[in-house]
C-alpha positions as CSV (number, residue, x, y, z in Angstrom):
1,M,109.4,-37.0,24.4
2,T,112.0,-36.8,27.2
3,P,115.5,-36.9,25.8
4,P,117.3,-40.2,26.6
5,L,119.9,-38.7,28.9
6,A,117.6,-36.4,30.9
7,R,117.1,-39.3,33.4
8,R,120.1,-41.7,33.2
9,T,118.9,-45.3,33.5
10,T,121.3,-47.0,35.9
11,R,121.3,-49.6,38.7
12,L,123.8,-47.4,40.6
13,D,122.6,-46.6,44.1
14,R,121.9,-42.8,44.3
15,G,122.8,-42.7,48.0
16,R,126.2,-44.2,47.4
17,L,126.8,-41.9,44.5
18,R,126.0,-38.8,46.6
19,T,128.3,-40.0,49.4
20,A,131.2,-40.6,47.0
21,I,130.8,-37.2,45.4
22,E,130.7,-35.5,48.8
23,D,133.8,-37.4,49.9
24,A,135.7,-36.3,46.7
25,F,134.8,-32.6,47.1
26,T,135.3,-32.6,50.8
27,D,138.8,-33.8,50.1
28,L,139.3,-30.9,47.6
29,A,138.0,-28.4,50.2
30,L,140.2,-29.6,53.0
31,H,143.3,-30.8,51.1
32,P,143.4,-28.7,47.9
33,H,147.1,-29.4,47.2
34,R,146.6,-33.1,46.8
35,R,146.7,-34.6,43.3
36,F,143.2,-35.2,41.9
37,H,141.9,-36.8,38.7
38,F,141.2,-33.2,37.4
39,V,143.2,-30.0,37.1
40,S,142.2,-27.6,39.9
41,G,143.1,-24.2,41.3
42,A,144.8,-21.3,39.5
43,P,146.2,-23.5,36.7
44,L,142.6,-24.6,35.9
45,A,141.3,-21.0,35.9
46,K,144.1,-20.1,33.4
47,R,143.3,-23.1,31.2
48,L,139.6,-22.1,31.1
49,G,140.4,-18.5,30.1
50,Y,139.4,-16.6,33.2
51,D,140.1,-12.9,32.9
52,P,142.8,-12.1,35.5
53,A,140.9,-8.9,36.3
54,L,137.9,-11.0,37.4
55,L,140.0,-13.0,39.7
56,D,141.4,-9.9,41.5
57,G,140.0,-10.0,45.0
58,V,139.1,-13.7,45.0
59,P,140.7,-15.1,48.1
60,R,143.5,-17.6,47.7
61,L,141.5,-20.0,49.8
62,A,138.8,-20.0,47.2
63,L,141.0,-20.2,44.2
64,E,143.1,-23.1,45.4
65,S,140.0,-25.4,45.7
66,F,138.5,-24.2,42.4
67,A,137.3,-27.0,40.2
68,G,135.3,-26.4,36.9
69,V,135.0,-27.5,33.4
70,G,134.3,-24.3,31.6
71,N,133.9,-20.5,32.1
72,P,130.4,-19.1,32.4
73,F,131.7,-15.5,32.2
74,R,133.0,-16.0,28.6
75,M,129.3,-16.1,27.4
76,D,128.2,-12.9,29.0
77,R,128.5,-11.4,32.5
78,P,125.9,-10.7,35.2
79,R,124.9,-7.1,35.2
80,P,124.8,-4.5,38.0
81,G,121.8,-5.1,40.2
82,E,121.0,-8.6,39.0
83,S,120.3,-11.6,41.1
84,V,122.5,-14.7,40.4
85,L,122.3,-18.3,41.4
86,D,125.5,-20.4,41.4
87,I,124.6,-24.1,41.5
88,G,127.4,-26.3,43.0
89,C,129.4,-23.2,44.0
90,G,132.3,-25.2,45.5
91,S,134.8,-22.9,47.2
92,G,133.0,-19.9,45.7
93,V,135.2,-18.6,42.9
94,D,132.4,-18.0,40.4
95,A,130.0,-16.7,43.1
96,L,132.6,-14.1,44.2
97,I,133.2,-13.0,40.6
98,A,129.5,-12.6,40.1
99,S,129.1,-10.7,43.4
100,R,131.5,-8.0,42.1
101,L,129.8,-7.9,38.7
102,V,126.3,-7.3,40.1
103,G,127.6,-4.9,42.7
104,P,125.9,-3.8,46.0
105,E,122.5,-3.5,44.4
106,G,122.6,-7.2,43.2
107,C,122.9,-10.4,45.1
108,V,124.3,-13.9,44.6
109,A,122.9,-17.2,46.1
110,A,125.6,-19.9,46.1
111,V,124.4,-23.5,46.7
112,D,126.4,-26.6,47.3
113,M,125.7,-30.1,48.5
114,T,129.1,-30.7,50.2
115,A,129.2,-29.3,53.8
116,A,132.9,-28.7,53.7
117,M,132.6,-26.6,50.5
118,V,129.7,-24.6,51.9
119,E,131.9,-23.8,54.9
120,R,134.8,-22.9,52.7
121,A,132.7,-20.7,50.4
122,Q,131.2,-18.9,53.5
123,L,134.7,-18.2,54.8
124,C,135.9,-17.0,51.5
125,A,132.9,-14.7,51.1
126,S,133.6,-13.3,54.5
127,N,137.3,-12.8,53.7
128,A,136.3,-11.0,50.5
129,R,133.8,-8.9,52.3
130,A,131.2,-10.0,49.8
131,T,128.1,-9.0,51.8
132,N,125.8,-9.6,48.8
133,V,126.6,-13.4,48.7
134,G,124.6,-16.0,50.6
135,V,126.0,-19.5,50.7
136,L,123.4,-22.3,51.2
137,W,123.4,-26.0,51.5
138,G,121.2,-27.8,48.9
139,H,120.9,-30.0,45.9
140,A,120.5,-29.1,42.2
141,E,117.3,-31.2,42.1
142,S,115.7,-29.3,45.0
143,L,117.0,-25.7,45.1
144,P,116.4,-23.8,48.4
145,L,115.1,-20.7,46.5
146,P,111.6,-19.3,45.8
147,D,110.0,-19.3,42.4
148,E,111.1,-16.7,39.8
149,S,113.7,-15.2,42.1
150,V,116.9,-15.0,40.0
151,D,118.0,-13.3,36.8
152,V,120.9,-15.5,35.9
153,V,121.9,-19.1,36.8
154,I,125.5,-20.1,36.5
155,S,127.1,-23.5,37.3
156,N,130.5,-25.1,36.6
157,G,130.8,-28.9,36.3
158,V,127.9,-29.9,38.4
159,F,125.3,-31.6,36.1
160,T,127.7,-34.3,35.0
161,L,127.4,-35.5,38.7
162,T,123.6,-35.4,38.6
163,P,121.8,-38.5,37.4
164,D,118.4,-36.8,37.1
165,K,119.4,-33.9,34.8
166,G,115.8,-33.3,33.8
167,D,114.8,-32.6,37.4
168,A,117.7,-30.3,37.9
169,F,116.9,-28.2,34.8
170,R,113.2,-28.0,35.7
171,E,114.3,-26.5,39.0
172,I,116.4,-24.0,37.2
173,V,113.3,-23.0,35.2
174,R,111.3,-22.7,38.4
175,V,113.7,-20.3,40.1
176,L,114.5,-18.2,37.0
177,K,112.5,-15.0,36.3
178,P,110.8,-14.9,32.9
179,G,113.6,-13.9,30.4
180,G,116.2,-15.1,32.8
181,R,119.5,-16.5,31.5
182,V,121.3,-19.8,31.9
183,R,125.1,-19.7,31.6
184,I,126.5,-23.0,32.7
185,A,129.5,-25.3,32.1
186,D,129.3,-29.0,32.1
187,V,131.0,-32.2,30.7
188,V,129.8,-33.4,27.3
189,V,130.8,-36.4,25.3
190,R,131.0,-36.9,21.6
191,W,130.0,-40.6,21.8
192,R,127.2,-42.0,24.0
193,I,128.1,-43.5,27.4
194,P,127.4,-47.2,27.4
195,P,125.6,-48.9,30.3
196,Y,128.7,-50.6,31.7
197,V,130.2,-47.2,32.2
198,S,127.1,-45.5,33.6
199,E,126.9,-48.1,36.3
200,A,130.5,-47.6,37.5
201,L,130.7,-45.5,40.7
202,H,134.3,-44.4,40.2
203,L,133.6,-43.2,36.7
204,W,130.8,-41.0,38.0
205,T,133.1,-39.3,40.5
206,D,135.6,-39.0,37.6
207,C,133.0,-36.9,35.8
208,I,132.7,-39.4,32.8
209,A,129.8,-41.7,33.5
210,G,127.3,-38.9,34.0
211,A,128.4,-36.8,31.1
212,T,125.8,-35.8,28.4
213,W,126.1,-36.6,24.8
214,I,126.7,-33.2,23.2
215,E,123.9,-33.7,20.6
216,D,121.4,-34.3,23.4
217,Y,122.1,-31.2,25.5
218,P,119.9,-28.7,23.6
219,A,117.0,-31.1,23.6
220,I,117.3,-31.6,27.4
221,L,117.3,-27.9,28.0
222,R,114.2,-27.4,25.7
223,A,112.4,-30.3,27.5
224,A,112.8,-28.4,30.8
225,G,111.2,-25.3,29.3
226,L,114.2,-23.3,28.1
227,V,114.6,-21.7,24.7
228,E,117.6,-20.8,22.5
229,P,119.8,-23.6,23.9
230,R,123.4,-23.6,22.5
231,V,126.7,-25.3,23.1
232,E,128.9,-22.2,22.9
233,E,132.5,-23.5,23.4
234,V,134.4,-26.6,24.4
235,F,137.5,-27.0,26.6
236,D,140.0,-29.8,26.8
237,V,139.8,-30.1,30.6
238,F,141.1,-33.7,30.9
239,A,144.4,-33.3,29.1
240,G,147.3,-34.2,31.4
241,T,145.1,-35.9,34.1
242,R,145.0,-39.5,35.1
243,I,141.7,-40.0,33.3
244,E,142.9,-38.4,30.0
245,Q,142.9,-41.8,28.2
246,M,139.4,-42.8,29.5
247,S,138.0,-39.4,28.7
248,S,139.3,-39.6,25.1
249,L,137.5,-42.9,24.6
250,F,134.2,-41.0,24.7
251,G,135.4,-37.6,23.5
252,A,134.8,-36.0,26.8
253,H,135.3,-32.2,27.1
254,G,134.1,-29.3,29.2
255,A,131.5,-27.1,27.5
256,N,129.9,-23.7,28.0
257,L,126.1,-23.9,27.4
258,S,123.6,-21.2,27.3
259,A,119.7,-21.0,27.2
260,T,117.0,-18.6,28.2
261,K,113.6,-18.8,30.1
262,P,110.8,-17.6,27.8
263,L,109.3,-14.2,28.8
264,G,105.9,-15.9,28.9
265,G,106.8,-18.1,31.8
């Protein structure tokens, strides 16, 4: 049976939601020093425990527009020669870290739905001389990659903005090679989101309305065809933000999550 949050039932117009998300992240790409509802930039990377050595060589233009809710590299790191997909790459911080870890024999595909972020990530990859990074426009529910083409999928704070999480995770399974790894971060809640919240556009863009109940996440990953799903670590990403009180009502946190595609398919 499909887990209850894999496809969020809501009367919210999906077109309006995508436009609102694109507007919010266009603002972050173009005006990174404004005050947002989330922590961003270098202070966020520090809060999430990013190894300073991994951030060496990441252009300032990328880091100042960084927004995430966890740290995929605290679970394990892409290996030399591997192919990596970063879904919702934003300004490219995680993609550029991955590009250094996989080295010249590996490659990174970075995908984002916000045109301004795609442009910024392309510029940052060029500034970092990361020739093994390709930045593409696309959606999590319809990835612009061929079947079984990547070893590792990373993502940071994207699926909380995706109503059809089941579709997105089935796409991940499609593009992963057998035995491939999922190392993502997303927003989880300790209490279920009620309908009146899930139908509020501003609470979607605040990363609350689309958050997944922490107990459901492993089942959603299994339903997509992944095995060994785990919630690895949680982060208090909303402390000190304007939505701290709202997030606390539902026990919202960032979380690192891991899973694997079976070797048999």
